[in-house]
N, CA, C, O and CB atoms as a CASP TS submission, in Angstrom:
PFRMAT TS
TARGET T0000
AUTHOR 0000-0000-0000
METHOD Language model
MODEL 1
PARENT N/A
ATOM      1  N   UNK     1     -41.977 -31.318   7.791  1.00  0.00           N
ATOM      2  CA  UNK     1     -41.559 -29.705   7.451  1.00  0.00           C
ATOM      3  C   UNK     1     -40.212 -29.905   8.729  1.00  0.00           C
ATOM      4  O   UNK     1     -40.319 -30.611   9.731  1.00  0.00           O
ATOM      5  CB  UNK     1     -43.211 -28.103   7.881  1.00  0.00           C
ATOM      6  N   UNK     2     -39.047 -29.117   8.364  1.00  0.00           N
ATOM      7  CA  UNK     2     -37.995 -29.158   9.607  1.00  0.00           C
ATOM      8  C   UNK     2     -38.277 -28.796  10.155  1.00  0.00           C
ATOM      9  O   UNK     2     -39.466 -28.501  10.271  1.00  0.00           O
ATOM     10  CB  UNK     2     -36.970 -28.836   9.803  1.00  0.00           C
ATOM     11  N   UNK     3     -37.064 -28.446  11.200  1.00  0.00           N
ATOM     12  CA  UNK     3     -37.137 -27.864  12.944  1.00  0.00           C
ATOM     13  C   UNK     3     -37.279 -26.246  13.041  1.00  0.00           C
ATOM     14  O   UNK     3     -38.007 -25.659  13.841  1.00  0.00           O
ATOM     15  CB  UNK     3     -35.491 -28.268  13.904  1.00  0.00           C
ATOM     16  N   UNK     4     -36.197 -25.470  11.788  1.00  0.00           N
ATOM     17  CA  UNK     4     -36.603 -24.666  11.548  1.00  0.00           C
ATOM     18  C   UNK     4     -38.320 -24.055  11.116  1.00  0.00           C
ATOM     19  O   UNK     4     -39.076 -23.317  11.748  1.00  0.00           O
ATOM     20  CB  UNK     4     -35.788 -24.677  10.984  1.00  0.00           C
ATOM     21  N   UNK     5     -38.445 -24.606  10.040  1.00  0.00           N
ATOM     22  CA  UNK     5     -40.055 -24.270   9.648  1.00  0.00           C
ATOM     23  C   UNK     5     -41.608 -24.526  10.830  1.00  0.00           C
ATOM     24  O   UNK     5     -42.690 -24.012  11.114  1.00  0.00           O
ATOM     25  CB  UNK     5     -40.302 -25.405   8.243  1.00  0.00           C
ATOM     26  N   UNK     6     -40.761 -25.634  11.157  1.00  0.00           N
ATOM     27  CA  UNK     6     -41.947 -25.819  12.325  1.00  0.00           C
ATOM     28  C   UNK     6     -41.540 -24.844  13.577  1.00  0.00           C
ATOM     29  O   UNK     6     -42.621 -24.512  14.065  1.00  0.00           O
ATOM     30  CB  UNK     6     -42.042 -27.594  12.942  1.00  0.00           C
ATOM     31  N   UNK     7     -40.718 -24.366  14.158  1.00  0.00           N
ATOM     32  CA  UNK     7     -40.579 -23.152  15.434  1.00  0.00           C
ATOM     33  C   UNK     7     -41.043 -21.913  14.868  1.00  0.00           C
ATOM     34  O   UNK     7     -41.862 -21.284  15.537  1.00  0.00           O
ATOM     35  CB  UNK     7     -38.928 -22.833  16.037  1.00  0.00           C
ATOM     36  N   UNK     8     -40.558 -21.297  13.413  1.00  0.00           N
ATOM     37  CA  UNK     8     -41.282 -20.200  12.993  1.00  0.00           C
ATOM     38  C   UNK     8     -42.479 -20.148  12.413  1.00  0.00           C
ATOM     39  O   UNK     8     -42.867 -19.109  11.878  1.00  0.00           O
ATOM     40  CB  UNK     8     -40.689 -19.653  12.325  1.00  0.00           C
ATOM     41  N   UNK     9     -43.434 -21.597  12.457  1.00  0.00           N
ATOM     42  CA  UNK     9     -45.033 -21.626  12.189  1.00  0.00           C
ATOM     43  C   UNK     9     -45.167 -21.134  13.576  1.00  0.00           C
ATOM     44  O   UNK     9     -45.542 -19.968  13.703  1.00  0.00           O
ATOM     45  CB  UNK     9     -45.921 -23.223  11.749  1.00  0.00           C
ATOM     46  N   UNK    10     -44.796 -22.189  15.186  1.00  0.00           N
ATOM     47  CA  UNK    10     -45.149 -21.954  16.117  1.00  0.00           C
ATOM     48  C   UNK    10     -44.802 -20.515  16.679  1.00  0.00           C
ATOM     49  O   UNK    10     -45.227 -20.488  17.833  1.00  0.00           O
ATOM     50  CB  UNK    10     -44.834 -22.903  16.686  1.00  0.00           C
ATOM     51  N   UNK    11     -44.222 -19.335  16.359  1.00  0.00           N
ATOM     52  CA  UNK    11     -43.704 -18.166  16.892  1.00  0.00           C
ATOM     53  C   UNK    11     -44.875 -17.075  15.910  1.00  0.00           C
ATOM     54  O   UNK    11     -45.327 -16.015  16.344  1.00  0.00           O
ATOM     55  CB  UNK    11     -41.770 -18.025  16.599  1.00  0.00           C
ATOM     56  N   UNK    12     -45.216 -17.729  14.388  1.00  0.00           N
ATOM     57  CA  UNK    12     -46.088 -17.153  13.922  1.00  0.00           C
ATOM     58  C   UNK    12     -47.637 -16.926  14.476  1.00  0.00           C
ATOM     59  O   UNK    12     -48.458 -16.080  14.832  1.00  0.00           O
ATOM     60  CB  UNK    12     -45.994 -17.650  12.953  1.00  0.00           C
ATOM     61  N   UNK    13     -47.352 -18.589  14.235  1.00  0.00           N
ATOM     62  CA  UNK    13     -49.427 -18.114  15.681  1.00  0.00           C
ATOM     63  C   UNK    13     -48.795 -17.398  16.797  1.00  0.00           C
ATOM     64  O   UNK    13     -49.098 -16.209  16.695  1.00  0.00           O
ATOM     65  CB  UNK    13     -50.653 -20.113  16.940  1.00  0.00           C
ATOM     66  N   UNK    14     -48.217 -17.560  17.586  1.00  0.00           N
ATOM     67  CA  UNK    14     -48.275 -16.498  18.804  1.00  0.00           C
ATOM     68  C   UNK    14     -48.510 -15.133  18.160  1.00  0.00           C
ATOM     69  O   UNK    14     -49.516 -14.485  18.448  1.00  0.00           O
ATOM     70  CB  UNK    14     -46.815 -16.444  19.745  1.00  0.00           C
ATOM     71  N   UNK    15     -47.605 -14.689  17.298  1.00  0.00           N
ATOM     72  CA  UNK    15     -47.741 -13.686  16.786  1.00  0.00           C
ATOM     73  C   UNK    15     -49.033 -13.062  16.392  1.00  0.00           C
ATOM     74  O   UNK    15     -49.432 -11.898  16.402  1.00  0.00           O
ATOM     75  CB  UNK    15     -47.076 -13.807  16.001  1.00  0.00           C
ATOM     76  N   UNK    16     -49.420 -13.891  16.137  1.00  0.00           N
ATOM     77  CA  UNK    16     -51.064 -13.738  15.713  1.00  0.00           C
ATOM     78  C   UNK    16     -52.330 -13.525  16.727  1.00  0.00           C
ATOM     79  O   UNK    16     -53.188 -12.675  16.488  1.00  0.00           O
ATOM     80  CB  UNK    16     -51.456 -15.050  15.015  1.00  0.00           C
ATOM     81  N   UNK    17     -52.374 -14.408  17.930  1.00  0.00           N
ATOM     82  CA  UNK    17     -52.549 -14.357  18.864  1.00  0.00           C
ATOM     83  C   UNK    17     -52.205 -12.837  20.027  1.00  0.00           C
ATOM     84  O   UNK    17     -53.066 -12.077  20.468  1.00  0.00           O
ATOM     85  CB  UNK    17     -52.042 -15.456  18.932  1.00  0.00           C
ATOM     86  N   UNK    18     -50.942 -12.780  20.240  1.00  0.00           N
ATOM     87  CA  UNK    18     -50.798 -11.642  20.584  1.00  0.00           C
ATOM     88  C   UNK    18     -50.979 -10.123  19.998  1.00  0.00           C
ATOM     89  O   UNK    18     -51.113  -9.120  20.699  1.00  0.00           O
ATOM     90  CB  UNK    18     -49.925 -11.830  20.848  1.00  0.00           C
ATOM     91  N   UNK    19     -50.954 -10.164  18.534  1.00  0.00           N
ATOM     92  CA  UNK    19     -51.721  -8.708  17.771  1.00  0.00           C
ATOM     93  C   UNK    19     -53.104  -8.891  17.530  1.00  0.00           C
ATOM     94  O   UNK    19     -53.662  -8.023  16.859  1.00  0.00           O
ATOM     95  CB  UNK    19     -51.124  -8.290  16.213  1.00  0.00           C
ATOM     96  N   UNK    20     -53.584  -9.586  17.831  1.00  0.00           N
ATOM     97  CA  UNK    20     -55.471 -10.381  18.621  1.00  0.00           C
ATOM     98  C   UNK    20     -55.584  -9.281  19.061  1.00  0.00           C
ATOM     99  O   UNK    20     -55.897  -8.203  18.556  1.00  0.00           O
ATOM    100  CB  UNK    20     -55.771 -11.860  20.094  1.00  0.00           C
ATOM    101  N   UNK    21     -55.106  -9.835  20.797  1.00  0.00           N
ATOM    102  CA  UNK    21     -54.457  -9.716  21.953  1.00  0.00           C
ATOM    103  C   UNK    21     -54.904  -8.003  22.240  1.00  0.00           C
ATOM    104  O   UNK    21     -55.922  -7.469  22.681  1.00  0.00           O
ATOM    105  CB  UNK    21     -52.712 -10.165  21.776  1.00  0.00           C
ATOM    106  N   UNK    22     -54.166  -7.716  21.963  1.00  0.00           N
ATOM    107  CA  UNK    22     -53.093  -5.734  21.596  1.00  0.00           C
ATOM    108  C   UNK    22     -54.077  -5.420  21.090  1.00  0.00           C
ATOM    109  O   UNK    22     -54.673  -4.551  21.727  1.00  0.00           O
ATOM    110  CB  UNK    22     -51.435  -5.305  20.330  1.00  0.00           C
ATOM    111  N   UNK    23     -54.820  -5.919  19.686  1.00  0.00           N
ATOM    112  CA  UNK    23     -56.048  -5.076  18.720  1.00  0.00           C
ATOM    113  C   UNK    23     -57.488  -5.163  20.088  1.00  0.00           C
ATOM    114  O   UNK    23     -58.222  -4.314  20.596  1.00  0.00           O
ATOM    115  CB  UNK    23     -56.590  -6.339  16.662  1.00  0.00           C
ATOM    116  N   UNK    24     -57.342  -6.464  20.225  1.00  0.00           N
ATOM    117  CA  UNK    24     -59.158  -6.111  21.186  1.00  0.00           C
ATOM    118  C   UNK    24     -58.503  -5.115  22.799  1.00  0.00           C
ATOM    119  O   UNK    24     -59.242  -4.331  23.395  1.00  0.00           O
ATOM    120  CB  UNK    24     -60.318  -8.523  22.049  1.00  0.00           C
ATOM    121  N   UNK    25     -57.344  -5.334  23.142  1.00  0.00           N
ATOM    122  CA  UNK    25     -57.168  -4.242  24.139  1.00  0.00           C
ATOM    123  C   UNK    25     -56.913  -2.819  24.157  1.00  0.00           C
ATOM    124  O   UNK    25     -57.646  -2.041  24.767  1.00  0.00           O
ATOM    125  CB  UNK    25     -56.390  -4.538  24.712  1.00  0.00           C
ATOM    126  N   UNK    26     -55.859  -2.446  23.483  1.00  0.00           N
ATOM    127  CA  UNK    26     -55.535  -1.463  22.868  1.00  0.00           C
ATOM    128  C   UNK    26     -56.178  -0.512  22.234  1.00  0.00           C
ATOM    129  O   UNK    26     -56.144   0.706  22.411  1.00  0.00           O
ATOM    130  CB  UNK    26     -54.981  -1.769  22.314  1.00  0.00           C
ATOM    131  N   UNK    27     -57.095  -1.500  21.066  1.00  0.00           N
ATOM    132  CA  UNK    27     -56.631  -0.441  19.997  1.00  0.00           C
ATOM    133  C   UNK    27     -55.965  -1.127  18.388  1.00  0.00           C
ATOM    134  O   UNK    27     -54.804  -1.532  18.421  1.00  0.00           O
ATOM    135  CB  UNK    27     -55.307   0.511  20.857  1.00  0.00           C
ATOM    136  N   UNK    28     -56.477  -1.189  17.509  1.00  0.00           N
ATOM    137  CA  UNK    28     -55.822  -1.454  16.263  1.00  0.00           C
ATOM    138  C   UNK    28     -54.057  -0.505  15.574  1.00  0.00           C
ATOM    139  O   UNK    28     -54.040   0.724  15.514  1.00  0.00           O
ATOM    140  CB  UNK    28     -57.200  -1.099  15.293  1.00  0.00           C
ATOM    141  N   UNK    29     -53.332  -0.993  15.329  1.00  0.00           N
ATOM    142  CA  UNK    29     -51.846  -0.625  15.232  1.00  0.00           C
ATOM    143  C   UNK    29     -52.334  -1.029  13.693  1.00  0.00           C
ATOM    144  O   UNK    29     -53.331  -1.734  13.535  1.00  0.00           O
ATOM    145  CB  UNK    29     -50.384  -1.557  16.253  1.00  0.00           C
ATOM    146  N   UNK    30     -51.615  -0.568  12.658  1.00  0.00           N
ATOM    147  CA  UNK    30     -51.506  -0.894  10.939  1.00  0.00           C
ATOM    148  C   UNK    30     -50.118  -1.337  11.221  1.00  0.00           C
ATOM    149  O   UNK    30     -49.886  -2.406  10.656  1.00  0.00           O
ATOM    150  CB  UNK    30     -51.697   0.569   9.575  1.00  0.00           C
ATOM    151  N   UNK    31     -49.287  -0.953  11.790  1.00  0.00           N
ATOM    152  CA  UNK    31     -47.491  -1.794  11.694  1.00  0.00           C
ATOM    153  C   UNK    31     -47.741  -2.755  12.209  1.00  0.00           C
ATOM    154  O   UNK    31     -47.377  -3.773  11.620  1.00  0.00           O
ATOM    155  CB  UNK    31     -46.031  -1.228  12.490  1.00  0.00           C
ATOM    156  N   UNK    32     -48.376  -2.898  13.361  1.00  0.00           N
ATOM    157  CA  UNK    32     -48.799  -4.068  13.773  1.00  0.00           C
ATOM    158  C   UNK    32     -49.195  -5.538  13.014  1.00  0.00           C
ATOM    159  O   UNK    32     -48.876  -6.703  13.249  1.00  0.00           O
ATOM    160  CB  UNK    32     -49.696  -3.655  14.323  1.00  0.00           C
ATOM    161  N   UNK    33     -49.816  -5.072  12.267  1.00  0.00           N
ATOM    162  CA  UNK    33     -51.019  -6.028  11.505  1.00  0.00           C
ATOM    163  C   UNK    33     -49.996  -6.083  10.366  1.00  0.00           C
ATOM    164  O   UNK    33     -49.734  -7.213   9.953  1.00  0.00           O
ATOM    165  CB  UNK    33     -52.865  -5.288  11.080  1.00  0.00           C
ATOM    166  N   UNK    34     -49.293  -4.908   9.715  1.00  0.00           N
ATOM    167  CA  UNK    34     -48.861  -5.213   8.394  1.00  0.00           C
ATOM    168  C   UNK    34     -47.040  -6.425   9.220  1.00  0.00           C
ATOM    169  O   UNK    34     -46.825  -7.636   9.160  1.00  0.00           O
ATOM    170  CB  UNK    34     -48.521  -3.121   7.179  1.00  0.00           C
ATOM    171  N   UNK    35     -46.048  -5.065   9.968  1.00  0.00           N
ATOM    172  CA  UNK    35     -45.747  -6.708  10.198  1.00  0.00           C
ATOM    173  C   UNK    35     -46.032  -8.094  10.450  1.00  0.00           C
ATOM    174  O   UNK    35     -45.179  -8.951  10.224  1.00  0.00           O
ATOM    175  CB  UNK    35     -45.367  -6.808  10.710  1.00  0.00           C
ATOM    176  N   UNK    36     -47.115  -8.362  10.880  1.00  0.00           N
ATOM    177  CA  UNK    36     -48.078  -9.837  10.738  1.00  0.00           C
ATOM    178  C   UNK    36     -47.815 -10.546   9.275  1.00  0.00           C
ATOM    179  O   UNK    36     -47.253 -11.595   8.960  1.00  0.00           O
ATOM    180  CB  UNK    36     -49.966  -9.448  10.826  1.00  0.00           C
ATOM    181  N   UNK    37     -48.471  -9.506   8.517  1.00  0.00           N
ATOM    182  CA  UNK    37     -48.834 -10.038   7.632  1.00  0.00           C
ATOM    183  C   UNK    37     -47.388 -10.529   6.781  1.00  0.00           C
ATOM    184  O   UNK    37     -47.367 -11.620   6.212  1.00  0.00           O
ATOM    185  CB  UNK    37     -49.832  -9.151   7.036  1.00  0.00           C
ATOM    186  N   UNK    38     -46.256  -9.647   6.765  1.00  0.00           N
ATOM    187  CA  UNK    38     -44.558 -10.349   6.615  1.00  0.00           C
ATOM    188  C   UNK    38     -44.309 -11.080   6.995  1.00  0.00           C
ATOM    189  O   UNK    38     -43.666 -11.920   6.364  1.00  0.00           O
ATOM    190  CB  UNK    38     -43.510  -9.956   6.945  1.00  0.00           C
ATOM    191  N   UNK    39     -44.642 -11.242   8.243  1.00  0.00           N
ATOM    192  CA  UNK    39     -43.855 -12.675   9.361  1.00  0.00           C
ATOM    193  C   UNK    39     -45.394 -13.817   8.463  1.00  0.00           C
ATOM    194  O   UNK    39     -45.199 -14.016   7.264  1.00  0.00           O
ATOM    195  CB  UNK    39     -44.070 -12.280  12.288  1.00  0.00           C
ATOM    196  N   UNK    40     -45.852 -14.033   8.670  1.00  0.00           N
ATOM    197  CA  UNK    40     -46.443 -15.201   7.909  1.00  0.00           C
ATOM    198  C   UNK    40     -46.364 -15.628   6.044  1.00  0.00           C
ATOM    199  O   UNK    40     -46.538 -16.792   5.684  1.00  0.00           O
ATOM    200  CB  UNK    40     -47.900 -14.957   8.285  1.00  0.00           C
ATOM    201  N   UNK    41     -46.012 -14.202   4.770  1.00  0.00           N
ATOM    202  CA  UNK    41     -46.102 -14.650   3.898  1.00  0.00           C
ATOM    203  C   UNK    41     -44.210 -15.168   4.517  1.00  0.00           C
ATOM    204  O   UNK    41     -44.096 -16.308   4.068  1.00  0.00           O
ATOM    205  CB  UNK    41     -46.752 -13.697   2.547  1.00  0.00           C
ATOM    206  N   UNK    42     -42.948 -14.838   5.227  1.00  0.00           N
ATOM    207  CA  UNK    42     -42.061 -15.141   4.974  1.00  0.00           C
ATOM    208  C   UNK    42     -42.117 -16.665   5.675  1.00  0.00           C
ATOM    209  O   UNK    42     -41.076 -17.308   5.538  1.00  0.00           O
ATOM    210  CB  UNK    42     -41.179 -14.135   5.250  1.00  0.00           C
ATOM    211  N   UNK    43     -43.235 -17.339   6.428  1.00  0.00           N
ATOM    212  CA  UNK    43     -43.350 -18.430   6.653  1.00  0.00           C
ATOM    213  C   UNK    43     -43.502 -19.326   5.531  1.00  0.00           C
ATOM    214  O   UNK    43     -42.704 -20.187   5.159  1.00  0.00           O
ATOM    215  CB  UNK    43     -44.165 -18.469   7.425  1.00  0.00           C
ATOM    216  N   UNK    44     -44.915 -18.940   4.908  1.00  0.00           N
ATOM    217  CA  UNK    44     -45.557 -19.578   3.837  1.00  0.00           C
ATOM    218  C   UNK    44     -44.413 -19.846   2.992  1.00  0.00           C
ATOM    219  O   UNK    44     -44.272 -20.957   2.480  1.00  0.00           O
ATOM    220  CB  UNK    44     -46.686 -18.765   3.161  1.00  0.00           C
ATOM    221  N   UNK    45     -43.274 -18.549   2.743  1.00  0.00           N
ATOM    222  CA  UNK    45     -41.893 -18.862   1.319  1.00  0.00           C
ATOM    223  C   UNK    45     -41.385 -20.076   2.570  1.00  0.00           C
ATOM    224  O   UNK    45     -41.228 -21.157   2.002  1.00  0.00           O
ATOM    225  CB  UNK    45     -40.149 -16.956   0.718  1.00  0.00           C
ATOM    226  N   UNK    46     -41.201 -20.140   3.534  1.00  0.00           N
ATOM    227  CA  UNK    46     -39.950 -21.145   4.123  1.00  0.00           C
ATOM    228  C   UNK    46     -40.571 -21.772   4.024  1.00  0.00           C
ATOM    229  O   UNK    46     -40.069 -22.648   3.320  1.00  0.00           O
ATOM    230  CB  UNK    46     -39.177 -21.236   5.331  1.00  0.00           C
ATOM    231  N   UNK    47     -42.150 -22.181   4.446  1.00  0.00           N
ATOM    232  CA  UNK    47     -42.805 -24.002   4.516  1.00  0.00           C
ATOM    233  C   UNK    47     -43.057 -24.611   2.567  1.00  0.00           C
ATOM    234  O   UNK    47     -43.726 -25.609   2.303  1.00  0.00           O
ATOM    235  CB  UNK    47     -45.135 -23.953   5.646  1.00  0.00           C
ATOM    236  N   UNK    48     -42.530 -23.955   1.739  1.00  0.00           N
ATOM    237  CA  UNK    48     -42.830 -23.572   0.244  1.00  0.00           C
ATOM    238  C   UNK    48     -41.505 -23.949   0.006  1.00  0.00           C
ATOM    239  O   UNK    48     -41.343 -24.929  -0.722  1.00  0.00           O
ATOM    240  CB  UNK    48     -43.335 -21.956  -0.248  1.00  0.00           C
ATOM    241  N   UNK    49     -40.420 -23.325   0.510  1.00  0.00           N
ATOM    242  CA  UNK    49     -39.349 -23.886   0.444  1.00  0.00           C
ATOM    243  C   UNK    49     -38.445 -25.281   0.795  1.00  0.00           C
ATOM    244  O   UNK    49     -37.565 -25.901   0.197  1.00  0.00           O
ATOM    245  CB  UNK    49     -39.060 -23.197   0.792  1.00  0.00           C
ATOM    246  N   UNK    50     -39.163 -25.437   2.121  1.00  0.00           N
ATOM    247  CA  UNK    50     -39.049 -26.454   2.873  1.00  0.00           C
ATOM    248  C   UNK    50     -39.378 -27.769   1.800  1.00  0.00           C
ATOM    249  O   UNK    50     -38.489 -28.571   1.514  1.00  0.00           O
ATOM    250  CB  UNK    50     -40.019 -26.249   4.163  1.00  0.00           C
ATOM    251  N   UNK    51     -40.411 -27.849   1.391  1.00  0.00           N
ATOM    252  CA  UNK    51     -41.307 -28.653   0.749  1.00  0.00           C
ATOM    253  C   UNK    51     -40.854 -29.155  -0.101  1.00  0.00           C
ATOM    254  O   UNK    51     -41.281 -30.298  -0.270  1.00  0.00           O
ATOM    255  CB  UNK    51     -42.272 -28.226   0.370  1.00  0.00           C
ATOM    256  N   UNK    52     -39.840 -28.695  -1.053  1.00  0.00           N
ATOM    257  CA  UNK    52     -39.358 -28.506  -1.727  1.00  0.00           C
ATOM    258  C   UNK    52     -38.550 -29.710  -2.355  1.00  0.00           C
ATOM    259  O   UNK    52     -38.054 -30.265  -1.375  1.00  0.00           O
ATOM    260  CB  UNK    52     -38.978 -27.607  -1.342  1.00  0.00           C
ATOM    261  N   UNK    53     -38.092 -30.527  -3.702  1.00  0.00           N
ATOM    262  CA  UNK    53     -38.016 -31.544  -4.068  1.00  0.00           C
ATOM    263  C   UNK    53     -36.610 -31.363  -4.340  1.00  0.00           C
ATOM    264  O   UNK    53     -36.307 -30.904  -5.441  1.00  0.00           O
ATOM    265  CB  UNK    53     -38.932 -31.931  -4.970  1.00  0.00           C
ATOM    266  N   UNK    54     -35.545 -31.702  -3.365  1.00  0.00           N
ATOM    267  CA  UNK    54     -34.199 -31.872  -3.789  1.00  0.00           C
ATOM    268  C   UNK    54     -33.659 -32.410  -5.416  1.00  0.00           C
ATOM    269  O   UNK    54     -33.993 -33.561  -5.695  1.00  0.00           O
ATOM    270  CB  UNK    54     -33.755 -32.820  -2.781  1.00  0.00           C
ATOM    271  N   UNK    55     -33.143 -31.915  -6.100  1.00  0.00           N
ATOM    272  CA  UNK    55     -32.918 -32.342  -6.733  1.00  0.00           C
ATOM    273  C   UNK    55     -32.275 -33.808  -7.549  1.00  0.00           C
ATOM    274  O   UNK    55     -31.943 -34.513  -6.596  1.00  0.00           O
ATOM    275  CB  UNK    55     -32.800 -31.662  -6.619  1.00  0.00           C
ATOM    276  N   UNK    56     -32.060 -34.318  -8.399  1.00  0.00           N
ATOM    277  CA  UNK    56     -32.051 -35.875  -8.356  1.00  0.00           C
ATOM    278  C   UNK    56     -30.261 -35.501  -8.324  1.00  0.00           C
ATOM    279  O   UNK    56     -29.685 -34.419  -8.435  1.00  0.00           O
ATOM    280  CB  UNK    56     -32.975 -37.005  -9.976  1.00  0.00           C
ATOM    281  N   UNK    57     -29.741 -36.854  -8.129  1.00  0.00           N
ATOM    282  CA  UNK    57     -28.133 -36.575  -7.982  1.00  0.00           C
ATOM    283  C   UNK    57     -27.565 -36.441  -9.742  1.00  0.00           C
ATOM    284  O   UNK    57     -28.118 -36.363 -10.839  1.00  0.00           O
ATOM    285  CB  UNK    57     -27.230 -38.186  -6.980  1.00  0.00           C
ATOM    286  N   UNK    58     -26.465 -36.465  -9.340  1.00  0.00           N
ATOM    287  CA  UNK    58     -25.850 -36.294 -10.690  1.00  0.00           C
ATOM    288  C   UNK    58     -25.040 -37.686 -11.567  1.00  0.00           C
ATOM    289  O   UNK    58     -23.888 -38.082 -11.386  1.00  0.00           O
ATOM    290  CB  UNK    58     -24.756 -35.122 -10.402  1.00  0.00           C
ATOM    291  N   UNK    59     -25.580 -37.972 -12.078  1.00  0.00           N
ATOM    292  CA  UNK    59     -24.868 -39.114 -12.818  1.00  0.00           C
ATOM    293  C   UNK    59     -23.309 -38.966 -13.170  1.00  0.00           C
ATOM    294  O   UNK    59     -22.917 -37.824 -13.410  1.00  0.00           O
ATOM    295  CB  UNK    59     -25.604 -39.316 -14.146  1.00  0.00           C
ATOM    296  N   UNK    60     -22.625 -39.746 -13.208  1.00  0.00           N
ATOM    297  CA  UNK    60     -20.914 -40.072 -13.539  1.00  0.00           C
ATOM    298  C   UNK    60     -20.793 -39.979 -15.021  1.00  0.00           C
ATOM    299  O   UNK    60     -21.683 -40.368 -15.777  1.00  0.00           O
ATOM    300  CB  UNK    60     -20.308 -41.762 -13.041  1.00  0.00           C
ATOM    301  N   UNK    61     -20.055 -39.634 -15.282  1.00  0.00           N
ATOM    302  CA  UNK    61     -19.285 -39.379 -16.528  1.00  0.00           C
ATOM    303  C   UNK    61     -19.079 -40.805 -16.621  1.00  0.00           C
ATOM    304  O   UNK    61     -18.835 -41.614 -15.726  1.00  0.00           O
ATOM    305  CB  UNK    61     -17.910 -38.355 -16.515  1.00  0.00           C
ATOM    306  N   UNK    62     -19.275 -41.032 -18.356  1.00  0.00           N
ATOM    307  CA  UNK    62     -18.829 -42.804 -18.380  1.00  0.00           C
ATOM    308  C   UNK    62     -17.484 -42.907 -18.530  1.00  0.00           C
ATOM    309  O   UNK    62     -16.934 -42.117 -19.298  1.00  0.00           O
ATOM    310  CB  UNK    62     -19.456 -43.774 -19.675  1.00  0.00           C
ATOM    311  N   UNK    63     -16.858 -43.703 -17.963  1.00  0.00           N
ATOM    312  CA  UNK    63     -15.496 -43.989 -17.705  1.00  0.00           C
ATOM    313  C   UNK    63     -14.990 -44.071 -16.311  1.00  0.00           C
ATOM    314  O   UNK    63     -14.075 -44.826 -15.980  1.00  0.00           O
ATOM    315  CB  UNK    63     -14.776 -43.077 -18.332  1.00  0.00           C
ATOM    316  N   UNK    64     -15.533 -43.376 -15.615  1.00  0.00           N
ATOM    317  CA  UNK    64     -15.015 -43.257 -14.539  1.00  0.00           C
ATOM    318  C   UNK    64     -14.588 -44.149 -13.249  1.00  0.00           C
ATOM    319  O   UNK    64     -13.899 -44.884 -13.956  1.00  0.00           O
ATOM    320  CB  UNK    64     -15.601 -42.585 -14.326  1.00  0.00           C
ATOM    321  N   UNK    65     -14.464 -44.550 -12.312  1.00  0.00           N
ATOM    322  CA  UNK    65     -14.270 -45.905 -11.663  1.00  0.00           C
ATOM    323  C   UNK    65     -14.222 -44.876 -10.801  1.00  0.00           C
ATOM    324  O   UNK    65     -14.059 -43.703 -11.138  1.00  0.00           O
ATOM    325  CB  UNK    65     -13.115 -47.150 -11.915  1.00  0.00           C
ATOM    326  N   UNK    66     -14.435 -45.489  -9.070  1.00  0.00           N
ATOM    327  CA  UNK    66     -14.420 -44.892  -7.584  1.00  0.00           C
ATOM    328  C   UNK    66     -14.415 -46.200  -6.513  1.00  0.00           C
ATOM    329  O   UNK    66     -14.404 -46.004  -5.297  1.00  0.00           O
ATOM    330  CB  UNK    66     -15.919 -43.838  -7.305  1.00  0.00           C
TER
END
């Protein structure tokens, strides 16, 4: 995982803890949980994109030199 993906994962975990604490202290908020679900999906998307295999380099056409 790259740096930005790790940061996003930490922020998502912190948001989960804060959302749970808010729900316990003040009651549930649907929009808060919806926002958390969107954040979790975005984090999963970042992790999936980060772990994809990079494409192989192009081969040079025959007859070219460098």
